[in-house]
N, C-alpha and C positions, 0 to 999 in steps of 0.2 A: 078732522084728523088729517094730518099730512104724512103720507107714506112715501119714502124714497126707495126705489128698487134699483140697486147697483148691479149692472151686468156689463162690465167693461171690456169684454172680449168679443171679437167679430166672428170667431169660429171659421176663419178663412172664407168669409162671404157666404157660407152655406146656411140654409134655413134648417139648422140642426134641431134635434130633439130638445136640447137645452134652451134654444131660442124660442121654440114653440111653447115650451112650458112657461118661460118667462112672460111671453106675450099673453098667454091664458091667465096667468096669475095677476098680471097688471090689469087686464081687462075686467076680471072678476072683482078686484079691489076697487077699481074706478066706478063700478056699478053700485057700490055700497053708498048709502045716504051719508051726506056730510063728510065725504072722503075725497081728498085730492091725492092723486098718484103722480109722481114724477119718476120717470125712468131715465137713469144715467147709463147710456150705452152708445156704441158707435153706429147703431142701426135704428131706424125709425120704428117706434112701438105702434101698437094698434090705435085706431081713432079713439079719442076720449082720454088718452093718457098723455100728459105733458112730457116733453123730452128735452134733455140737455145732453149735448155731445160729450162723451168721455170715452177714451180708449186707453187701455193698458197693453195693447198689442205692440210690444216693443221689447228690446233687450232688458235684462235685469237691472242694469245700471240706470237706464232712463226711467224704468218703472219705479225704482227707489226714489228718484228725484221727483216723480209725478205724484207720489203718495201724499206728501204734505200739501200740495196744491188741491188734491182731491179732498183731503180733510177740511181745508178752508172752505171749499165750495159747499160741503155738507153742513158745516157749522152755520154758514150764511143762510141756508135753506130752513134751518130750525125745524127739522122733521120730528114727528112724534115717534116714528118707527123707521128703522133702516133695515132693509133686507139686502144682504150683500153676497155676491158670488165671487168677490175678490179675496182670495185667501191671504194676501199679504197686506191688505188695507187695515191699518190701525185706526179705526174710525173714532174720531173725537179724541185721539191720543191723549 
């Protein structure tokens, strides 16, 4: 099973509670048998979790322009499950 966890915000570089929760969830999912986890984020996830750089830390206009690019990236990955923390991402539109 391929799981993509989308956490596209840097939280001003802080190791926030949201980031800790995301890291813990990704690590727990990666420990499941026959499961590949890919974290899309601007920060490096824990060991054992694949990473692709994605950041939506920008103004609303640029964010709207980046959403179609994000959707294309997700479609190319062909995930079985997407967990998203991006409230404006129209996944697989």
